[in-house]
PDBQT receptor file of N, H, CA, C and O in Angstrom, charges set to zero:
ATOM      1  N   THR A   1      20.140 113.827  24.281  1.00  0.00    +0.000 N 
ATOM      2  CA  THR A   1      19.414 112.573  24.202  1.00  0.00    +0.000 C 
ATOM      3  C   THR A   1      20.174 111.513  24.974  1.00  0.00    +0.000 C 
ATOM      4  O   THR A   1      21.393 111.397  24.852  1.00  0.00    +0.000 OA
ATOM      5  N   LEU A   2      19.455 110.749  25.761  1.00  0.00    +0.000 N 
ATOM      6  H   LEU A   2      18.465 110.844  25.860  1.00  0.00    +0.000 HD
ATOM      7  CA  LEU A   2      20.044 109.669  26.533  1.00  0.00    +0.000 C 
ATOM      8  C   LEU A   2      19.534 108.364  25.960  1.00  0.00    +0.000 C 
ATOM      9  O   LEU A   2      18.331 108.208  25.751  1.00  0.00    +0.000 OA
ATOM     10  N   GLY A   3      20.417 107.437  25.706  1.00  0.00    +0.000 N 
ATOM     11  H   GLY A   3      21.395 107.564  25.876  1.00  0.00    +0.000 HD
ATOM     12  CA  GLY A   3      20.006 106.156  25.147  1.00  0.00    +0.000 C 
ATOM     13  C   GLY A   3      20.816 105.029  25.738  1.00  0.00    +0.000 C 
ATOM     14  O   GLY A   3      21.825 105.249  26.407  1.00  0.00    +0.000 OA
ATOM     15  N   GLN A   4      20.365 103.835  25.486  1.00  0.00    +0.000 N 
ATOM     16  H   GLN A   4      19.545 103.656  24.943  1.00  0.00    +0.000 HD
ATOM     17  CA  GLN A   4      21.046 102.652  25.989  1.00  0.00    +0.000 C 
ATOM     18  C   GLN A   4      21.055 101.613  24.888  1.00  0.00    +0.000 C 
ATOM     19  O   GLN A   4      20.037 101.375  24.238  1.00  0.00    +0.000 OA
ATOM     20  N   ILE A   5      22.199 101.001  24.681  1.00  0.00    +0.000 N 
ATOM     21  H   ILE A   5      23.026 101.195  25.209  1.00  0.00    +0.000 HD
ATOM     22  CA  ILE A   5      22.330  99.945  23.685  1.00  0.00    +0.000 C 
ATOM     23  C   ILE A   5      22.815  98.700  24.409  1.00  0.00    +0.000 C 
ATOM     24  O   ILE A   5      23.758  98.768  25.196  1.00  0.00    +0.000 OA
ATOM     25  N   GLU A   6      22.189  97.581  24.154  1.00  0.00    +0.000 N 
ATOM     26  H   GLU A   6      21.423  97.525  23.514  1.00  0.00    +0.000 HD
ATOM     27  CA  GLU A   6      22.609  96.317  24.743  1.00  0.00    +0.000 C 
ATOM     28  C   GLU A   6      23.247  95.475  23.651  1.00  0.00    +0.000 C 
ATOM     29  O   GLU A   6      22.602  95.127  22.662  1.00  0.00    +0.000 OA
ATOM     30  N   ILE A   7      24.515  95.151  23.838  1.00  0.00    +0.000 N 
ATOM     31  H   ILE A   7      25.040  95.433  24.642  1.00  0.00    +0.000 HD
ATOM     32  CA  ILE A   7      25.244  94.314  22.889  1.00  0.00    +0.000 C 
ATOM     33  C   ILE A   7      25.649  93.053  23.630  1.00  0.00    +0.000 C 
ATOM     34  O   ILE A   7      26.291  93.128  24.678  1.00  0.00    +0.000 OA
ATOM     35  N   CYS A   8      25.285  91.907  23.102  1.00  0.00    +0.000 N 
ATOM     36  H   CYS A   8      24.763  91.846  22.251  1.00  0.00    +0.000 HD
ATOM     37  CA  CYS A   8      25.587  90.638  23.750  1.00  0.00    +0.000 C 
ATOM     38  C   CYS A   8      26.577  89.852  22.898  1.00  0.00    +0.000 C 
ATOM     39  O   CYS A   8      26.421  89.740  21.682  1.00  0.00    +0.000 OA
ATOM     40  N   VAL A   9      27.597  89.312  23.557  1.00  0.00    +0.000 N 
ATOM     41  H   VAL A   9      27.724  89.403  24.545  1.00  0.00    +0.000 HD
ATOM     42  CA  VAL A   9      28.597  88.498  22.871  1.00  0.00    +0.000 C 
ATOM     43  C   VAL A   9      28.842  87.231  23.677  1.00  0.00    +0.000 C 
ATOM     44  O   VAL A   9      28.620  87.190  24.887  1.00  0.00    +0.000 OA
ATOM     45  N   ASP A  10      29.304  86.198  22.979  1.00  0.00    +0.000 N 
ATOM     46  H   ASP A  10      29.484  86.231  21.996  1.00  0.00    +0.000 HD
ATOM     47  CA  ASP A  10      29.679  84.973  23.682  1.00  0.00    +0.000 C 
ATOM     48  C   ASP A  10      31.151  85.070  24.079  1.00  0.00    +0.000 C 
ATOM     49  O   ASP A  10      31.778  86.111  23.881  1.00  0.00    +0.000 OA
ATOM     50  N   ARG A  11      31.702  84.001  24.635  1.00  0.00    +0.000 N 
ATOM     51  H   ARG A  11      31.193  83.155  24.797  1.00  0.00    +0.000 HD
ATOM     52  CA  ARG A  11      33.082  84.085  25.111  1.00  0.00    +0.000 C 
ATOM     53  C   ARG A  11      34.094  84.215  23.984  1.00  0.00    +0.000 C 
ATOM     54  O   ARG A  11      35.253  84.539  24.241  1.00  0.00    +0.000 OA
ATOM     55  N   ASP A  12      33.688  83.972  22.744  1.00  0.00    +0.000 N 
ATOM     56  H   ASP A  12      32.746  83.710  22.535  1.00  0.00    +0.000 HD
ATOM     57  CA  ASP A  12      34.562  84.201  21.588  1.00  0.00    +0.000 C 
ATOM     58  C   ASP A  12      34.328  85.584  20.988  1.00  0.00    +0.000 C 
ATOM     59  O   ASP A  12      34.839  85.891  19.911  1.00  0.00    +0.000 OA
ATOM     60  N   PHE A  13      33.563  86.411  21.677  1.00  0.00    +0.000 N 
ATOM     61  H   PHE A  13      33.148  86.162  22.552  1.00  0.00    +0.000 HD
ATOM     62  CA  PHE A  13      33.209  87.763  21.253  1.00  0.00    +0.000 C 
ATOM     63  C   PHE A  13      32.486  87.787  19.913  1.00  0.00    +0.000 C 
ATOM     64  O   PHE A  13      32.677  88.695  19.103  1.00  0.00    +0.000 OA
ATOM     65  N   GLN A  14      31.648  86.764  19.691  1.00  0.00    +0.000 N 
ATOM     66  H   GLN A  14      31.493  86.027  20.349  1.00  0.00    +0.000 HD
ATOM     67  CA  GLN A  14      30.762  86.739  18.534  1.00  0.00    +0.000 C 
ATOM     68  C   GLN A  14      29.409  87.273  18.994  1.00  0.00    +0.000 C 
ATOM     69  O   GLN A  14      28.921  86.905  20.063  1.00  0.00    +0.000 OA
ATOM     70  N   LEU A  15      28.810  88.135  18.190  1.00  0.00    +0.000 N 
ATOM     71  H   LEU A  15      29.206  88.435  17.322  1.00  0.00    +0.000 HD
ATOM     72  CA  LEU A  15      27.506  88.688  18.557  1.00  0.00    +0.000 C 
ATOM     73  C   LEU A  15      26.474  87.582  18.692  1.00  0.00    +0.000 C 
ATOM     74  O   LEU A  15      26.424  86.664  17.874  1.00  0.00    +0.000 OA
ATOM     75  N   ILE A  16      25.651  87.675  19.732  1.00  0.00    +0.000 N 
ATOM     76  H   ILE A  16      25.693  88.420  20.397  1.00  0.00    +0.000 HD
ATOM     77  CA  ILE A  16      24.561  86.720  19.922  1.00  0.00    +0.000 C 
ATOM     78  C   ILE A  16      23.278  87.503  20.163  1.00  0.00    +0.000 C 
ATOM     79  O   ILE A  16      23.313  88.700  20.447  1.00  0.00    +0.000 OA
ATOM     80  N   ASP A  17      22.164  86.827  20.050  1.00  0.00    +0.000 N 
ATOM     81  H   ASP A  17      22.136  85.854  19.819  1.00  0.00    +0.000 HD
ATOM     82  CA  ASP A  17      20.851  87.431  20.241  1.00  0.00    +0.000 C 
ATOM     83  C   ASP A  17      20.621  87.687  21.728  1.00  0.00    +0.000 C 
ATOM     84  O   ASP A  17      20.598  86.746  22.521  1.00  0.00    +0.000 OA
ATOM     85  N   CYS A  18      20.452  88.938  22.107  1.00  0.00    +0.000 N 
ATOM     86  H   CYS A  18      20.471  89.703  21.463  1.00  0.00    +0.000 HD
ATOM     87  CA  CYS A  18      20.247  89.293  23.515  1.00  0.00    +0.000 C 
ATOM     88  C   CYS A  18      18.897  88.811  24.040  1.00  0.00    +0.000 C 
ATOM     89  O   CYS A  18      18.675  88.795  25.251  1.00  0.00    +0.000 OA
ATOM     90  N   GLU A  19      18.006  88.425  23.154  1.00  0.00    +0.000 N 
ATOM     91  H   GLU A  19      18.186  88.439  22.170  1.00  0.00    +0.000 HD
ATOM     92  CA  GLU A  19      16.683  87.965  23.563  1.00  0.00    +0.000 C 
ATOM     93  C   GLU A  19      16.664  86.486  23.924  1.00  0.00    +0.000 C 
ATOM     94  O   GLU A  19      15.608  85.965  24.281  1.00  0.00    +0.000 OA
ATOM     95  N   LYS A  20      17.805  85.789  23.843  1.00  0.00    +0.000 N 
ATOM     96  H   LYS A  20      18.663  86.213  23.554  1.00  0.00    +0.000 HD
ATOM     97  CA  LYS A  20      17.865  84.379  24.227  1.00  0.00    +0.000 C 
ATOM     98  C   LYS A  20      17.502  84.252  25.704  1.00  0.00    +0.000 C 
ATOM     99  O   LYS A  20      17.533  85.233  26.447  1.00  0.00    +0.000 OA
ATOM    100  N   SER A  21      17.167  83.065  26.109  1.00  0.00    +0.000 N 
ATOM    101  H   SER A  21      17.142  82.269  25.505  1.00  0.00    +0.000 HD
ATOM    102  CA  SER A  21      16.878  82.872  27.530  1.00  0.00    +0.000 C 
ATOM    103  C   SER A  21      18.144  83.161  28.331  1.00  0.00    +0.000 C 
ATOM    104  O   SER A  21      19.247  82.845  27.886  1.00  0.00    +0.000 OA
ATOM    105  N   THR A  22      17.990  83.757  29.502  1.00  0.00    +0.000 N 
ATOM    106  H   THR A  22      17.094  84.014  29.864  1.00  0.00    +0.000 HD
ATOM    107  CA  THR A  22      19.164  84.102  30.307  1.00  0.00    +0.000 C 
ATOM    108  C   THR A  22      19.948  82.863  30.696  1.00  0.00    +0.000 C 
ATOM    109  O   THR A  22      21.167  82.939  30.851  1.00  0.00    +0.000 OA
ATOM    110  N   ALA A  23      19.292  81.729  30.859  1.00  0.00    +0.000 N 
ATOM    111  H   ALA A  23      18.302  81.667  30.733  1.00  0.00    +0.000 HD
ATOM    112  CA  ALA A  23      20.011  80.502  31.202  1.00  0.00    +0.000 C 
ATOM    113  C   ALA A  23      20.999  80.140  30.107  1.00  0.00    +0.000 C 
ATOM    114  O   ALA A  23      22.123  79.730  30.394  1.00  0.00    +0.000 OA
ATOM    115  N   LYS A  24      20.590  80.288  28.859  1.00  0.00    +0.000 N 
ATOM    116  H   LYS A  24      19.677  80.622  28.626  1.00  0.00    +0.000 HD
ATOM    117  CA  LYS A  24      21.477  79.948  27.752  1.00  0.00    +0.000 C 
ATOM    118  C   LYS A  24      22.630  80.943  27.662  1.00  0.00    +0.000 C 
ATOM    119  O   LYS A  24      23.767  80.546  27.406  1.00  0.00    +0.000 OA
ATOM    120  N   ILE A  25      22.351  82.229  27.868  1.00  0.00    +0.000 N 
ATOM    121  H   ILE A  25      21.428  82.551  28.076  1.00  0.00    +0.000 HD
ATOM    122  CA  ILE A  25      23.410  83.235  27.829  1.00  0.00    +0.000 C 
ATOM    123  C   ILE A  25      24.387  83.013  28.980  1.00  0.00    +0.000 C 
ATOM    124  O   ILE A  25      25.599  83.033  28.763  1.00  0.00    +0.000 OA
ATOM    125  N   TRP A  26      23.891  82.803  30.192  1.00  0.00    +0.000 N 
ATOM    126  H   TRP A  26      22.907  82.786  30.369  1.00  0.00    +0.000 HD
ATOM    127  CA  TRP A  26      24.768  82.627  31.352  1.00  0.00    +0.000 C 
ATOM    128  C   TRP A  26      25.583  81.347  31.267  1.00  0.00    +0.000 C 
ATOM    129  O   TRP A  26      26.681  81.285  31.820  1.00  0.00    +0.000 OA
ATOM    130  N   SER A  27      25.072  80.321  30.588  1.00  0.00    +0.000 N 
ATOM    131  H   SER A  27      24.180  80.371  30.139  1.00  0.00    +0.000 HD
ATOM    132  CA  SER A  27      25.822  79.070  30.506  1.00  0.00    +0.000 C 
ATOM    133  C   SER A  27      27.090  79.238  29.681  1.00  0.00    +0.000 C 
ATOM    134  O   SER A  27      28.013  78.434  29.806  1.00  0.00    +0.000 OA
ATOM    135  N   ASN A  28      27.154  80.272  28.838  1.00  0.00    +0.000 N 
ATOM    136  H   ASN A  28      26.404  80.926  28.736  1.00  0.00    +0.000 HD
ATOM    137  CA  ASN A  28      28.333  80.522  28.010  1.00  0.00    +0.000 C 
ATOM    138  C   ASN A  28      29.017  81.819  28.435  1.00  0.00    +0.000 C 
ATOM    139  O   ASN A  28      29.726  82.441  27.643  1.00  0.00    +0.000 OA
ATOM    140  N   ASP A  29      28.803  82.223  29.683  1.00  0.00    +0.000 N 
ATOM    141  H   ASP A  29      28.228  81.718  30.326  1.00  0.00    +0.000 HD
ATOM    142  CA  ASP A  29      29.296  83.508  30.152  1.00  0.00    +0.000 C 
ATOM    143  C   ASP A  29      30.753  83.422  30.582  1.00  0.00    +0.000 C 
ATOM    144  O   ASP A  29      31.205  82.384  31.064  1.00  0.00    +0.000 OA
ATOM    145  N   ILE A  30      31.485  84.517  30.405  1.00  0.00    +0.000 N 
ATOM    146  H   ILE A  30      31.117  85.360  30.013  1.00  0.00    +0.000 HD
ATOM    147  CA  ILE A  30      32.849  84.617  30.903  1.00  0.00    +0.000 C 
ATOM    148  C   ILE A  30      32.760  84.860  32.405  1.00  0.00    +0.000 C 
ATOM    149  O   ILE A  30      32.003  85.732  32.832  1.00  0.00    +0.000 OA
ATOM    150  N   PRO A  31      33.498  84.126  33.209  1.00  0.00    +0.000 N 
ATOM    151  CA  PRO A  31      33.436  84.349  34.657  1.00  0.00    +0.000 C 
ATOM    152  C   PRO A  31      33.771  85.796  35.008  1.00  0.00    +0.000 C 
ATOM    153  O   PRO A  31      34.664  86.395  34.409  1.00  0.00    +0.000 OA
ATOM    154  N   THR A  32      33.054  86.353  35.978  1.00  0.00    +0.000 N 
ATOM    155  H   THR A  32      32.328  85.867  36.465  1.00  0.00    +0.000 HD
ATOM    156  CA  THR A  32      33.234  87.740  36.388  1.00  0.00    +0.000 C 
ATOM    157  C   THR A  32      34.666  88.013  36.831  1.00  0.00    +0.000 C 
ATOM    158  O   THR A  32      35.173  89.116  36.627  1.00  0.00    +0.000 OA
ATOM    159  N   VAL A  33      35.321  87.035  37.429  1.00  0.00    +0.000 N 
ATOM    160  H   VAL A  33      34.909  86.139  37.595  1.00  0.00    +0.000 HD
ATOM    161  CA  VAL A  33      36.689  87.208  37.912  1.00  0.00    +0.000 C 
ATOM    162  C   VAL A  33      37.619  87.590  36.768  1.00  0.00    +0.000 C 
ATOM    163  O   VAL A  33      38.514  88.416  36.949  1.00  0.00    +0.000 OA
ATOM    164  N   LEU A  34      37.417  87.001  35.598  1.00  0.00    +0.000 N 
ATOM    165  H   LEU A  34      36.690  86.330  35.451  1.00  0.00    +0.000 HD
ATOM    166  CA  LEU A  34      38.272  87.299  34.457  1.00  0.00    +0.000 C 
ATOM    167  C   LEU A  34      38.036  88.705  33.922  1.00  0.00    +0.000 C 
ATOM    168  O   LEU A  34      38.950  89.321  33.374  1.00  0.00    +0.000 OA
ATOM    169  N   VAL A  35      36.839  89.207  34.074  1.00  0.00    +0.000 N 
ATOM    170  H   VAL A  35      36.097  88.706  34.520  1.00  0.00    +0.000 HD
ATOM    171  CA  VAL A  35      36.491  90.508  33.517  1.00  0.00    +0.000 C 
ATOM    172  C   VAL A  35      36.834  91.637  34.473  1.00  0.00    +0.000 C 
ATOM    173  O   VAL A  35      37.367  92.662  34.046  1.00  0.00    +0.000 OA
ATOM    174  N   SER A  36      36.542  91.475  35.754  1.00  0.00    +0.000 N 
ATOM    175  H   SER A  36      36.109  90.643  36.101  1.00  0.00    +0.000 HD
ATOM    176  CA  SER A  36      36.599  92.592  36.692  1.00  0.00    +0.000 C 
ATOM    177  C   SER A  36      37.992  93.178  36.889  1.00  0.00    +0.000 C 
ATOM    178  O   SER A  36      38.110  94.391  37.064  1.00  0.00    +0.000 OA
ATOM    179  N   GLY A  37      39.036  92.384  36.867  1.00  0.00    +0.000 N 
ATOM    180  H   GLY A  37      38.940  91.399  36.724  1.00  0.00    +0.000 HD
ATOM    181  CA  GLY A  37      40.362  92.909  37.130  1.00  0.00    +0.000 C 
ATOM    182  C   GLY A  37      41.079  93.443  35.911  1.00  0.00    +0.000 C 
ATOM    183  O   GLY A  37      42.097  94.119  36.060  1.00  0.00    +0.000 OA
ATOM    184  N   GLN A  38      40.597  93.171  34.714  1.00  0.00    +0.000 N 
ATOM    185  H   GLN A  38      39.770  92.622  34.593  1.00  0.00    +0.000 HD
ATOM    186  CA  GLN A  38      41.345  93.513  33.517  1.00  0.00    +0.000 C 
ATOM    187  C   GLN A  38      40.740  94.641  32.700  1.00  0.00    +0.000 C 
ATOM    188  O   GLN A  38      41.413  95.172  31.817  1.00  0.00    +0.000 OA
ATOM    189  N   SER A  39      39.526  95.021  32.952  1.00  0.00    +0.000 N 
ATOM    190  H   SER A  39      38.979  94.590  33.670  1.00  0.00    +0.000 HD
ATOM    191  CA  SER A  39      38.898  96.065  32.163  1.00  0.00    +0.000 C 
ATOM    192  C   SER A  39      37.765  96.687  32.970  1.00  0.00    +0.000 C 
ATOM    193  O   SER A  39      37.538  96.341  34.129  1.00  0.00    +0.000 OA
ATOM    194  N   GLU A  40      37.068  97.605  32.331  1.00  0.00    +0.000 N 
ATOM    195  H   GLU A  40      37.252  97.887  31.389  1.00  0.00    +0.000 HD
ATOM    196  CA  GLU A  40      35.931  98.229  32.993  1.00  0.00    +0.000 C 
ATOM    197  C   GLU A  40      34.625  97.567  32.596  1.00  0.00    +0.000 C 
ATOM    198  O   GLU A  40      33.552  98.114  32.850  1.00  0.00    +0.000 OA
ATOM    199  N   LEU A  41      34.700  96.390  31.971  1.00  0.00    +0.000 N 
ATOM    200  H   LEU A  41      35.571  95.946  31.764  1.00  0.00    +0.000 HD
ATOM    201  CA  LEU A  41      33.494  95.636  31.635  1.00  0.00    +0.000 C 
ATOM    202  C   LEU A  41      32.961  94.981  32.891  1.00  0.00    +0.000 C 
ATOM    203  O   LEU A  41      33.731  94.639  33.789  1.00  0.00    +0.000 OA
ATOM    204  N   SER A  42      31.661  94.803  32.965  1.00  0.00    +0.000 N 
ATOM    205  H   SER A  42      31.035  95.081  32.235  1.00  0.00    +0.000 HD
ATOM    206  CA  SER A  42      31.077  94.121  34.105  1.00  0.00    +0.000 C 
ATOM    207  C   SER A  42      29.821  93.388  33.667  1.00  0.00    +0.000 C 
ATOM    208  O   SER A  42      29.251  93.677  32.615  1.00  0.00    +0.000 OA
ATOM    209  N   VAL A  43      29.403  92.446  34.479  1.00  0.00    +0.000 N 
ATOM    210  H   VAL A  43      29.866  92.211  35.334  1.00  0.00    +0.000 HD
ATOM    211  CA  VAL A  43      28.184  91.700  34.220  1.00  0.00    +0.000 C 
ATOM    212  C   VAL A  43      27.022  92.515  34.762  1.00  0.00    +0.000 C 
ATOM    213  O   VAL A  43      27.065  92.975  35.903  1.00  0.00    +0.000 OA
ATOM    214  N   CYS A  44      25.986  92.699  33.957  1.00  0.00    +0.000 N 
ATOM    215  H   CYS A  44      25.950  92.325  33.030  1.00  0.00    +0.000 HD
ATOM    216  CA  CYS A  44      24.831  93.502  34.366  1.00  0.00    +0.000 C 
ATOM    217  C   CYS A  44      24.089  92.840  35.516  1.00  0.00    +0.000 C 
ATOM    218  O   CYS A  44      23.938  91.619  35.551  1.00  0.00    +0.000 OA
ATOM    219  N   ASP A  45      23.630  93.653  36.449  1.00  0.00    +0.000 N 
ATOM    220  H   ASP A  45      23.752  94.645  36.420  1.00  0.00    +0.000 HD
ATOM    221  CA  ASP A  45      22.784  93.186  37.540  1.00  0.00    +0.000 C 
ATOM    222  C   ASP A  45      21.355  93.572  37.184  1.00  0.00    +0.000 C 
ATOM    223  O   ASP A  45      20.958  94.722  37.371  1.00  0.00    +0.000 OA
ATOM    224  N   HIS A  46      20.573  92.612  36.668  1.00  0.00    +0.000 N 
ATOM    225  H   HIS A  46      20.896  91.678  36.515  1.00  0.00    +0.000 HD
ATOM    226  CA  HIS A  46      19.226  92.900  36.191  1.00  0.00    +0.000 C 
ATOM    227  C   HIS A  46      18.263  93.266  37.317  1.00  0.00    +0.000 C 
ATOM    228  O   HIS A  46      17.176  93.778  37.050  1.00  0.00    +0.000 OA
ATOM    229  N   SER A  47      18.643  93.010  38.585  1.00  0.00    +0.000 N 
ATOM    230  H   SER A  47      19.526  92.594  38.803  1.00  0.00    +0.000 HD
ATOM    231  CA  SER A  47      17.761  93.365  39.696  1.00  0.00    +0.000 C 
ATOM    232  C   SER A  47      17.994  94.806  40.174  1.00  0.00    +0.000 C 
ATOM    233  O   SER A  47      17.230  95.302  41.001  1.00  0.00    +0.000 OA
ATOM    234  N   MET A  48      19.032  95.485  39.670  1.00  0.00    +0.000 N 
ATOM    235  H   MET A  48      19.653  95.082  38.998  1.00  0.00    +0.000 HD
ATOM    236  CA  MET A  48      19.316  96.859  40.079  1.00  0.00    +0.000 C 
ATOM    237  C   MET A  48      18.448  97.833  39.278  1.00  0.00    +0.000 C 
ATOM    238  O   MET A  48      18.503  97.844  38.049  1.00  0.00    +0.000 OA
ATOM    239  N   PRO A  49      17.653  98.645  39.967  1.00  0.00    +0.000 N 
ATOM    240  CA  PRO A  49      16.819  99.609  39.243  1.00  0.00    +0.000 C 
ATOM    241  C   PRO A  49      17.678 100.698  38.599  1.00  0.00    +0.000 C 
ATOM    242  O   PRO A  49      18.673 101.138  39.175  1.00  0.00    +0.000 OA
ATOM    243  N   VAL A  50      17.290 101.118  37.421  1.00  0.00    +0.000 N 
ATOM    244  H   VAL A  50      16.481 100.761  36.953  1.00  0.00    +0.000 HD
ATOM    245  CA  VAL A  50      17.992 102.178  36.698  1.00  0.00    +0.000 C 
ATOM    246  C   VAL A  50      17.000 103.308  36.472  1.00  0.00    +0.000 C 
ATOM    247  O   VAL A  50      15.904 103.086  35.957  1.00  0.00    +0.000 OA
ATOM    248  N   TYR A  51      17.383 104.506  36.854  1.00  0.00    +0.000 N 
ATOM    249  H   TYR A  51      18.274 104.686  37.272  1.00  0.00    +0.000 HD
ATOM    250  CA  TYR A  51      16.505 105.662  36.722  1.00  0.00    +0.000 C 
ATOM    251  C   TYR A  51      17.087 106.630  35.701  1.00  0.00    +0.000 C 
ATOM    252  O   TYR A  51      18.279 106.936  35.740  1.00  0.00    +0.000 OA
ATOM    253  N   TYR A  52      16.260 107.107  34.798  1.00  0.00    +0.000 N 
ATOM    254  H   TYR A  52      15.292 106.859  34.766  1.00  0.00    +0.000 HD
ATOM    255  CA  TYR A  52      16.672 108.061  33.782  1.00  0.00    +0.000 C 
ATOM    256  C   TYR A  52      16.015 109.401  34.077  1.00  0.00    +0.000 C 
ATOM    257  O   TYR A  52      14.917 109.442  34.633  1.00  0.00    +0.000 OA
ATOM    258  N   PRO A  53      16.667 110.488  33.715  1.00  0.00    +0.000 N 
ATOM    259  CA  PRO A  53      16.036 111.795  33.933  1.00  0.00    +0.000 C 
ATOM    260  C   PRO A  53      14.754 111.933  33.116  1.00  0.00    +0.000 C 
ATOM    261  O   PRO A  53      14.638 111.346  32.040  1.00  0.00    +0.000 OA
ATOM    262  N   PRO A  54      13.793 112.706  33.618  1.00  0.00    +0.000 N 
ATOM    263  CA  PRO A  54      12.518 112.860  32.887  1.00  0.00    +0.000 C 
ATOM    264  C   PRO A  54      12.695 113.611  31.580  1.00  0.00    +0.000 C 
ATOM    265  O   PRO A  54      11.724 113.822  30.853  1.00  0.00    +0.000 OA
TER     266      PRO A  54
């Protein structure tokens, strides 16, 4: 079984509602520079198509 879970957190790592407007989520976002060099976390690219096996 293949599944996907979306977990959204603010910069204090408190869970937030992923259904909020993207403007509100991005306004409290951790800059990508801080994330990219220190871990394997990344900011999702919502314009990138994702294909799952049939």
